[in-house]
N, CA, C and O of each residue as an XYZ file, in Angstrom:
352
protein
N     -42.588    164.605    -56.064
C     -43.765    165.294    -56.322
C     -44.852    164.571    -55.334
O     -45.041    163.355    -55.386
N     -45.498    165.370    -54.494
C     -46.676    164.844    -53.752
C     -47.944    164.419    -54.522
O     -48.455    163.302    -54.600
N     -48.281    165.465    -55.012
C     -49.577    165.219    -55.830
C     -49.146    164.709    -57.329
O     -48.281    165.301    -57.975
N     -49.783    163.637    -57.780
C     -49.315    163.084    -59.105
C     -50.447    162.402    -59.576
O     -51.398    162.135    -58.842
N     -50.384    162.065    -60.934
C     -51.339    161.260    -61.747
C     -50.689    160.369    -62.718
O     -49.462    160.433    -62.802
N     -51.310    159.578    -63.435
C     -50.521    158.874    -64.514
C     -50.078    159.683    -65.545
O     -49.058    159.287    -66.109
N     -50.626    160.818    -65.981
C     -50.332    161.801    -67.107
C     -49.002    162.400    -66.641
O     -48.070    162.485    -67.440
N     -48.886    162.806    -65.413
C     -47.726    163.463    -64.953
C     -46.567    162.424    -64.749
O     -45.425    162.612    -65.169
N     -46.912    161.483    -64.170
C     -45.768    160.331    -64.040
C     -45.195    159.788    -65.393
O     -44.073    159.293    -65.499
N     -46.157    159.948    -66.487
C     -45.572    159.436    -67.736
C     -44.486    160.326    -68.339
O     -43.734    159.880    -69.206
N     -44.399    161.562    -67.896
C     -43.476    162.605    -68.430
C     -42.094    162.070    -68.184
O     -41.852    161.607    -67.069
N     -41.214    162.085    -69.058
C     -39.939    161.791    -69.010
C     -38.896    163.000    -68.966
O     -37.834    162.985    -68.343
N     -39.379    164.020    -69.719
C     -38.629    165.168    -70.023
C     -39.414    166.514    -69.892
O     -40.433    166.547    -70.581
N     -39.179    167.515    -69.228
C     -39.958    168.762    -69.277
C     -39.725    169.550    -70.516
O     -38.553    169.755    -70.830
N     -40.608    169.985    -71.209
C     -40.656    170.883    -72.320
C     -40.548    172.337    -71.712
O     -41.132    172.606    -70.662
N     -39.835    173.212    -72.350
C     -39.775    174.517    -71.725
C     -39.999    175.432    -73.024
O     -39.701    175.107    -74.173
N     -40.585    176.643    -72.615
C     -40.871    177.509    -73.664
C     -39.570    177.930    -74.443
O     -38.510    178.158    -73.860
N     -39.731    178.014    -75.780
C     -38.743    178.616    -76.704
C     -38.769    180.260    -76.661
O     -37.758    180.962    -76.626
N     -39.983    180.683    -76.668
C     -40.087    182.341    -76.352
C     -41.236    182.483    -75.451
O     -42.175    181.687    -75.420
N     -41.125    183.515    -74.731
C     -42.077    183.763    -73.743
C     -43.209    184.857    -74.139
O     -43.363    185.991    -73.686
N     -43.971    184.144    -75.153
C     -45.060    184.908    -75.890
C     -46.058    184.012    -76.252
O     -45.737    182.850    -76.498
N     -47.361    184.410    -76.332
C     -48.439    183.618    -76.704
C     -48.521    183.887    -78.258
O     -48.841    185.020    -78.620
N     -48.281    183.027    -79.088
C     -48.384    183.166    -80.523
C     -49.701    183.630    -81.071
O     -49.850    184.469    -81.959
N     -50.664    182.956    -80.408
C     -51.994    183.273    -80.903
C     -52.373    184.537    -80.670
O     -52.896    185.173    -81.585
N     -52.169    185.123    -79.387
C     -52.250    186.546    -78.854
C     -51.532    187.482    -79.714
O     -52.020    188.581    -79.977
N     -50.403    187.109    -80.167
C     -49.531    188.039    -81.053
C     -50.299    188.138    -82.431
O     -50.525    189.244    -82.922
N     -50.677    187.033    -83.015
C     -51.383    187.055    -84.211
C     -52.613    187.979    -84.237
O     -52.912    188.684    -85.201
N     -53.272    187.908    -83.120
C     -54.591    188.584    -83.101
C     -54.545    189.952    -82.305
O     -55.570    190.552    -81.981
N     -53.322    190.371    -82.031
C     -53.200    191.674    -81.323
C     -53.751    191.593    -79.962
O     -54.281    192.596    -79.486
N     -53.683    190.542    -79.314
C     -54.384    190.183    -77.945
C     -53.126    190.435    -76.910
O     -51.989    190.811    -77.197
N     -53.666    190.119    -75.648
C     -52.687    190.255    -74.499
C     -52.783    189.031    -73.725
O     -53.709    188.239    -73.901
N     -51.901    188.856    -72.912
C     -51.820    187.768    -71.986
C     -51.211    188.091    -70.657
O     -50.355    188.963    -70.502
N     -51.739    187.281    -69.637
C     -51.285    187.561    -68.361
C     -50.091    186.608    -67.865
O     -49.108    187.057    -67.276
N     -50.254    185.390    -68.131
C     -49.253    184.417    -67.849
C     -49.164    183.308    -68.979
O     -50.046    183.247    -69.835
N     -48.160    182.491    -68.973
C     -47.894    181.794    -70.096
C     -47.743    180.231    -69.556
O     -47.141    180.021    -68.503
N     -48.237    179.301    -70.219
C     -48.208    177.824    -70.008
C     -47.614    177.155    -71.206
O     -47.781    177.583    -72.347
N     -46.952    176.146    -70.926
C     -46.307    175.075    -72.039
C     -47.015    173.773    -71.967
O     -47.248    173.235    -70.885
N     -47.373    173.239    -73.155
C     -48.119    171.933    -73.190
C     -46.716    170.991    -73.131
O     -45.708    171.153    -73.819
N     -46.933    170.054    -72.198
C     -46.031    168.985    -72.185
C     -45.959    167.770    -73.041
O     -45.179    166.824    -72.929
N     -47.092    167.992    -74.087
C     -47.063    166.936    -75.061
C     -46.315    167.491    -76.366
O     -45.456    166.820    -76.936
N     -46.695    168.733    -76.786
C     -46.316    169.210    -78.071
C     -45.285    170.438    -77.822
O     -44.623    170.856    -78.773
N     -45.166    170.965    -76.637
C     -44.192    172.086    -76.461
C     -44.774    173.554    -76.849
O     -44.078    174.570    -76.854
N     -46.096    173.513    -77.160
C     -46.518    174.980    -77.536
C     -46.753    175.667    -76.224
O     -47.157    175.147    -75.184
N     -46.402    177.059    -76.464
C     -46.534    178.049    -75.252
C     -47.630    178.893    -75.536
O     -47.598    179.567    -76.566
N     -48.698    178.959    -74.689
C     -49.909    179.769    -74.871
C     -50.388    180.402    -73.530
O     -49.938    180.050    -72.440
N     -51.292    181.316    -73.689
C     -51.805    182.012    -72.450
C     -52.486    181.219    -71.522
O     -52.948    180.115    -71.812
N     -52.569    181.762    -70.365
C     -53.419    181.066    -69.377
C     -54.756    181.421    -69.048
O     -55.234    182.343    -69.709
N     -55.433    180.920    -68.217
C     -56.957    181.229    -68.007
C     -57.106    182.468    -67.281
O     -58.265    182.862    -67.157
N     -56.164    183.184    -66.762
C     -56.377    184.581    -66.486
C     -56.222    185.518    -67.478
O     -56.466    186.708    -67.280
N     -55.828    185.074    -68.549
C     -55.642    185.846    -69.840
C     -57.236    185.904    -70.632
O     -58.063    184.992    -70.632
N     -57.359    187.176    -71.248
C     -58.575    187.100    -71.715
C     -59.084    185.953    -72.710
O     -60.238    185.525    -72.693
N     -58.109    185.522    -73.556
C     -58.658    184.436    -74.569
C     -58.401    182.956    -74.066
O     -58.867    181.979    -74.651
N     -57.669    182.885    -73.004
C     -57.593    181.449    -72.400
C     -57.104    180.359    -73.447
O     -57.692    179.279    -73.494
N     -56.063    180.625    -74.263
C     -55.604    179.871    -75.368
C     -55.188    178.471    -74.971
O     -55.474    177.501    -75.674
N     -54.468    178.367    -73.767
C     -53.916    177.021    -73.398
C     -55.005    176.005    -73.108
O     -54.986    174.828    -73.469
N     -56.036    176.661    -72.353
C     -57.328    175.679    -72.131
C     -57.879    175.282    -73.320
O     -58.268    174.118    -73.419
N     -57.997    176.164    -74.390
C     -58.676    175.879    -75.694
C     -57.862    174.873    -76.349
O     -58.416    174.011    -77.031
N     -56.554    174.899    -76.206
C     -55.541    173.853    -76.847
C     -55.851    172.527    -76.326
O     -56.017    171.522    -77.016
N     -55.922    172.608    -74.926
C     -56.316    171.244    -74.375
C     -57.701    170.664    -74.899
O     -57.871    169.477    -75.179
N     -58.563    171.552    -74.984
C     -59.997    170.980    -75.475
C     -59.856    170.500    -77.034
O     -60.499    169.555    -77.490
N     -59.018    171.202    -77.711
C     -58.894    170.805    -79.156
C     -57.887    169.577    -79.415
O     -57.965    168.918    -80.452
N     -57.038    169.337    -78.522
C     -55.970    168.346    -78.754
C     -56.176    167.255    -77.747
O     -55.898    166.106    -78.091
N     -56.644    167.493    -76.509
C     -56.682    166.354    -75.433
C     -55.216    166.284    -74.822
O     -54.983    165.365    -74.037
N     -54.287    167.127    -75.108
C     -52.986    167.114    -74.558
C     -53.198    167.402    -73.013
O     -53.694    168.464    -72.636
N     -52.807    166.428    -72.158
C     -53.271    166.676    -70.698
C     -52.589    167.522    -69.677
O     -53.193    168.057    -68.748
N     -51.160    167.635    -69.909
C     -50.367    168.385    -68.995
C     -49.736    169.566    -69.427
O     -49.381    169.624    -70.604
N     -49.520    170.593    -68.615
C     -49.096    171.801    -68.893
C     -48.086    172.168    -67.769
O     -48.206    171.572    -66.698
N     -47.136    173.062    -67.909
C     -46.370    173.719    -67.031
C     -46.310    175.018    -67.027
O     -46.584    175.549    -68.103
N     -45.990    175.819    -66.000
C     -45.863    177.084    -65.913
C     -44.669    177.618    -66.824
O     -43.570    177.088    -66.667
N     -44.804    178.580    -67.717
C     -43.613    179.089    -68.486
C     -43.100    180.430    -67.728
O     -42.203    181.108    -68.229
N     -43.647    180.743    -66.624
C     -43.299    181.867    -65.934
C     -41.780    181.721    -65.299
O     -41.529    180.755    -64.578
N     -40.995    182.502    -65.532
C     -39.605    182.377    -64.789
C     -39.700    182.268    -63.329
O     -40.258    183.159    -62.688
N     -39.159    181.168    -62.724
C     -39.145    180.976    -61.292
C     -40.320    180.137    -60.765
O     -40.357    179.816    -59.577
N     -41.268    179.781    -61.625
C     -42.249    178.899    -61.213
C     -42.206    177.457    -61.816
O     -42.134    177.231    -63.024
N     -42.252    176.612    -60.940
C     -41.892    175.153    -61.235
C     -43.214    174.235    -60.800
O     -43.263    173.673    -59.706
N     -44.169    174.161    -61.688
C     -45.270    173.409    -61.473
C     -45.809    172.872    -62.718
O     -45.436    173.307    -63.807
N     -46.836    171.766    -62.571
C     -47.543    171.150    -63.701
C     -48.873    171.054    -63.259
O     -49.179    171.062    -62.067
N     -49.786    170.950    -64.320
C     -51.156    171.043    -64.076
C     -51.749    169.831    -65.203
O     -51.527    169.767    -66.412
N     -52.478    169.024    -64.443
C     -53.227    167.851    -65.370
C     -54.613    168.289    -65.622
O     -55.409    168.293    -64.683
N     -54.959    168.641    -66.754
C     -56.308    168.922    -66.983
C     -57.360    167.875    -66.693
O     -58.336    168.190    -66.011
N     -57.228    166.706    -67.146
C     -58.146    165.705    -66.962
C     -58.354    165.193    -65.520
O     -59.453    164.844    -65.090
N     -57.324    165.177    -64.883
C     -57.292    164.742    -63.441
C     -57.271    165.860    -62.456
O     -57.361    165.625    -61.251
N     -57.158    167.055    -62.922
C     -57.120    168.234    -62.045
C     -56.194    168.157    -60.908
O     -56.543    168.370    -59.747
N     -54.952    167.832    -61.287
C     -53.916    167.600    -60.350
C     -52.780    168.673    -60.565
O     -52.190    168.857    -61.630
N     -52.579    169.312    -59.450
C     -51.575    170.329    -59.425
C     -50.086    169.861    -58.764
O     -50.057    169.521    -57.582
N     -49.003    169.860    -59.480
C     -47.868    169.225    -58.864
C     -46.644    170.268    -58.965
O     -46.268    170.709    -60.052
N     -46.109    170.593    -57.844
C     -44.833    171.369    -57.804
C     -43.631    170.310    -58.111
O     -43.789    169.112    -57.873
N     -42.535    170.780    -58.603
C     -41.465    170.162    -58.781
C     -40.239    170.878    -58.514
O     -39.152    170.320    -58.671
């Protein structure tokens, strides 16, 4: 990976989505655009293009720094605190 940070470098295994849904949107009858998976706890939630931006809210609530795209065919990571995007 060309772009990296200590949070991304600390990952030893990538977590993948169990299901391609945002559980919070499902509970609240919401909708999502794309999904992201937290690389600390494995939860999959909606992206910032989605109305409720649940993954960013998850970061602010938990401090879990790195997410990955849960979209099929996309292979990238984003570190919130360092604002680093890394393809893998």
